[in-house]
C-alpha positions in Angstrom: 73.1 145.0 168.3 69.8 143.6 170.6 68.0 143.8 166.9 70.5 141.9 165.3 71.1 139.4 167.9 67.1 138.7 167.9 67.5 138.4 163.6 70.3 135.5 164.9 68.1 133.8 167.1 65.5 133.4 164.8 67.4 131.8 162.1 68.9 129.3 164.2 65.5 128.3 165.5 64.4 128.2 161.8 67.5 125.7 161.0 66.8 123.4 163.9 62.7 123.0 163.0 63.9 122.2 159.7 66.7 119.3 160.5 64.0 118.1 162.9 61.4 117.6 160.0 64.1 116.2 157.6 64.5 113.5 160.4 61.1 112.4 161.0 61.1 112.1 157.2 63.3 109.7 156.9 62.3 107.7 159.2 58.3 106.9 158.2 59.3 105.4 154.9 61.4 102.7 156.8 58.7 101.7 158.7 56.2 101.4 156.4 58.7 99.4 154.1 59.1 96.7 157.0 55.2 96.6 157.4 54.9 95.7 153.7 57.6 93.1 153.9 56.1 91.8 157.1 52.5 91.0 155.5 52.1 87.3 155.4 51.9 85.3 152.3 51.8 81.6 151.0 55.0 80.4 149.5 55.1 77.7 147.7 59.3 77.4 148.5 58.7 77.5 152.3 55.9 75.4 152.6 58.7 72.5 154.3 60.2 74.8 156.9 56.3 75.9 157.6 55.0 72.6 158.5 58.2 71.6 160.4 57.0 74.1 163.0 54.8 71.4 164.9 52.0 72.0 162.8 51.1 75.6 164.2 50.5 77.9 161.2 53.0 80.0 159.8 53.6 82.7 157.3 56.2 83.9 155.7 57.7 87.1 157.4 60.6 88.1 154.3 61.5 87.7 151.1 65.4 86.3 151.9 63.4 82.9 153.6 63.2 82.1 149.8 66.5 82.1 149.6 67.3 79.9 151.8 64.8 77.6 151.6 65.5 77.7 147.9 69.0 76.0 148.4 66.7 72.7 150.3 63.8 73.2 147.8 64.9 69.5 146.1 64.4 67.7 149.2 60.9 69.0 150.4 58.1 67.4 149.1 57.4 71.2 147.4 57.2 71.0 143.6 58.5 74.8 142.6 57.8 74.1 139.0 54.3 73.3 139.1 53.8 76.7 138.7 55.3 80.1 138.0 54.1 82.0 140.1 55.8 81.3 144.0 53.0 82.1 145.4 49.9 79.7 146.3 47.0 82.1 145.2 43.5 80.7 145.2 41.0 83.8 145.2 38.5 83.2 142.7 38.6 79.1 142.7 35.6 77.7 143.8 35.5 75.8 147.5 32.1 73.6 146.6 32.8 70.5 148.7 32.3 66.9 146.8 32.1 64.3 147.7 33.8 61.3 145.7 31.3 59.1 144.7 31.0 56.7 141.3 28.2 54.9 139.6 29.6 51.0 139.3 29.3 49.5 135.9 28.3 45.8 135.1 31.0 43.6 133.3 34.4 44.9 134.5 33.4 48.4 132.6 35.1 51.3 134.1 32.8 53.0 136.7 31.3 56.7 136.0 31.7 59.3 137.4 30.2 63.3 137.3 31.2 65.6 134.2 32.1 67.9 136.9 34.5 65.5 138.5 36.5 64.4 135.4 37.3 68.3 134.1 38.7 68.5 137.7 40.7 65.3 137.6 42.3 66.1 134.5 42.6 70.0 135.3 44.6 69.4 138.3 46.3 65.6 137.6 44.1 63.9 140.1 44.7 59.9 139.5 40.8 58.4 139.6 41.9 55.0 137.0 45.3 54.1 135.7 45.9 52.9 132.2 41.8 51.6 131.4 43.2 49.6 127.9 45.3 47.1 129.5 44.5 44.9 132.4 46.4 46.8 135.2 45.6 47.3 138.4 46.6 49.5 141.6 46.2 48.5 145.2 46.0 50.9 147.8 45.4 51.0 151.5 44.4 53.6 153.7 45.8 53.7 157.1 43.6 56.3 159.4 44.6 54.0 162.7 46.4 50.5 163.4 43.7 47.6 163.8 46.4 44.8 164.7 46.3 44.2 160.7 48.9 45.8 158.8 51.7 43.4 159.3 49.7 40.1 158.2 48.7 42.3 154.8 52.3 43.0 154.5 52.8 39.1 154.7 50.5 39.0 151.9 51.5 41.6 150.0 55.3 40.3 150.1 53.8 36.7 149.5 52.1 37.4 146.3 55.0 39.9 145.2 52.9 42.8 145.1 53.2 46.5 145.5 51.0 48.5 147.8 50.4 52.1 148.5 49.8 53.1 152.2 48.0 56.3 153.1 49.0 57.2 156.4 47.9 60.0 159.5 49.7 61.7 162.0 49.0 59.4 164.7 50.0 56.6 162.4 53.4 57.5 161.5 54.2 58.7 165.1 52.5 55.3 167.3 53.3 53.1 164.0 57.0 54.1 162.7 58.0 50.6 162.5 55.2 49.7 160.2 55.8 52.7 158.3 59.6 51.8 157.7 58.6 47.9 157.0 56.5 50.0 153.9 59.0 51.9 152.7 61.9 48.8 153.0 59.8 46.5 151.3 59.1 48.8 148.2 55.6 50.4 148.6 54.4 54.1 148.5 53.6 55.5 151.7 51.1 58.3 150.5 49.7 61.6 152.5 46.6 61.1 154.2 47.0 64.7 156.7 48.0 65.3 159.9 44.7 64.6 161.4 42.3 63.7 158.9 40.2 66.3 158.4 37.8 67.7 155.4 40.0 69.9 153.4 37.4 72.0 152.1 36.7 73.3 155.4 39.9 74.7 156.1 41.6 77.7 155.3 44.4 77.5 152.9 47.5 77.5 155.7 45.8 75.1 157.5 44.8 72.7 155.1 48.7 73.3 153.8 50.0 72.8 157.5 48.4 69.5 157.3 49.9 67.9 153.7 53.3 69.4 154.7 52.8 68.7 158.0 52.4 65.2 157.8 55.3 64.5 154.8 58.0 66.4 157.4 57.0 63.6 160.1 57.5 61.1 157.2 60.4 62.9 156.0 62.2 62.9 159.8 61.1 59.0 160.4 62.4 57.6 156.9 64.2 60.3 155.0 62.0 59.9 151.8 59.5 62.5 150.4 55.6 61.6 149.7 54.7 62.4 146.5 50.7 61.3 146.7 47.6 63.2 148.5 44.5 60.5 149.6 42.0 63.6 150.8 40.3 62.8 153.9 36.8 61.0 153.4 37.0 62.0 149.7 36.1 65.4 150.1 37.2 68.1 147.7 37.0 71.3 146.7 38.9 72.8 143.1 40.1 74.8 145.6 41.9 72.1 147.9 42.6 70.1 144.5 44.8 73.5 143.7 46.7 73.7 146.5 47.5 70.2 146.3 48.9 70.4 143.3 50.8 73.6 143.7 52.4 71.8 146.3 53.9 69.3 144.3 51.2 66.5 145.1 48.8 63.9 142.9 45.6 63.9 144.1 44.8 59.9 144.6 41.1 59.1 144.5 39.9 55.6 143.3 37.4 53.4 140.8 36.9 50.4 143.0 36.0 50.7 147.1 33.7 48.9 149.8 32.2 50.1 153.2 35.1 47.8 155.0 36.4 50.4 157.5 33.2 48.7 159.1 32.8 44.4 159.7 31.5 43.6 156.5 27.9 41.3 157.2 29.4 38.6 154.8 32.5 38.7 156.1 35.8 37.6 154.2 33.4 36.1 151.2 31.6 39.9 150.7 35.2 41.6 150.4 36.6 38.8 148.3 32.9 39.0 145.6 32.9 42.7 145.9 36.6 43.4 144.9 36.4 40.3 142.3 32.7 41.7 140.8 33.9 44.8 140.6 37.6 45.0 139.0 38.1 46.2 135.8 41.2 47.2 133.5 42.4 50.5 135.4 41.1 50.0 138.6 42.5 51.6 141.8 41.7 49.9 144.4 40.6 50.9 147.7 41.1 48.7 151.0 41.1 49.8 154.7 43.6 48.2 156.3 42.0 48.5 159.8 39.3 45.9 158.3 39.4 42.0 159.2 37.6 40.8 156.2 39.4 42.3 153.6 42.9 41.3 155.2 41.1 37.5 155.6 40.2 37.5 152.0 43.4 39.2 150.7 46.0 36.6 149.6 42.8 34.8 147.7 41.4 38.3 146.1 45.3 38.7 144.9 46.2 35.2 143.5 42.8 35.3 141.4 43.0 38.8 140.3 46.4 38.0 138.2 44.6 34.6 137.6 42.1 36.9 135.7 45.2 38.2 133.4 45.6 41.4 135.9 48.8 42.8 136.4 49.2 45.2 139.5 51.1 48.0 138.9 52.2 50.8 141.1 50.7 54.4 141.0 54.2 55.6 140.0 53.4 53.5 136.8 50.2 55.9 136.0 52.7 59.0 136.5 54.9 58.1 134.1 
C-alpha cells in the first residue's frame, strides 16, 4: 500500500511541474511582443499629433495610432503620399551642413549655385528660383521677431496688389497672432520657419520633425490653415533635413536675391532699393527681412519699379503648380 501511495504522489508532483512550466512559457512571448510593438519609430502619419504635445519629443507607441491618425491625415500638414514607406528613415543620408549661398551675376542673370546644391534642390523638390524663362518674381519675408514694421509692409503690399510669403517662428505666432491672421486674411502665404529657429542639421531626426510640425500645429490652431513651405533657419541644411522636410510634405524654400538687411544698412533705404533693382532677374525668389526699417521705407518704390520693368509678382504656389 505504501509503495502505491508513493508512486501516486510522484505522478501528482510531475503533473503540477509540467503545468507550471507550460504557464510560464505562455507568458514570456507576450512580454516580448509588447516590447516589440512599443519600440519607438518616427511615423509620417502621426507627426501632427507628436508636435501638438507642446513641442516635446514623442514616438509612436503602437501601430493602432496609424489607424486613428489616418482618418485625420487630410487635416495635417503631413503628406503621407510623398513616400510609399510610412517611416522617415534617414539611415545612410548625408548630414553635411551646408549654408545657402550663391554667386551674383551681372546683367540680371540668374545667380549661380554649386552643382551639389542644385542636385539636392532637384532631388528633394526645393525652391531656389521660379520660372526663369519669364519675368516672374516671388517676394518672401522672414519673420523671426516683430520690429514694428510688418503692419506698414502689409499696407504697402495691399496698395500695390502684391502677394508675398511670410516665414514665421513660434514666438512670432505666440506674440503676434493678429498679424499672422492678417497675412492669411489678405491672401499671403505663411511659411514655416520652425518653432525655435535652430540649425536643423545639428538636431536629431525627432527634433527636426518636432521643430517643423510643432510650428505647423501652432499655425493650425490659430488660423485653421496648413503649411506647405519651409525655410530652414539661417539657410542651413543637409541632405538629411531636406529629406525629412519633403517627407513631411514641405517644399524647402531658399532664395536667389537677398541682402544683409537684418541689420541697418550703411546706405539706408537707398541701398536696399539699389541692391534689389541691380540683382532682380527672371524667376527671382526675393528674401527680405521684415525687421528692416530700410527695406520697409524702400518697399513701395521697389514694388512699383520692378513692375515698371515688366516683371509680374507671382507666389510660391505658382511655382508649385
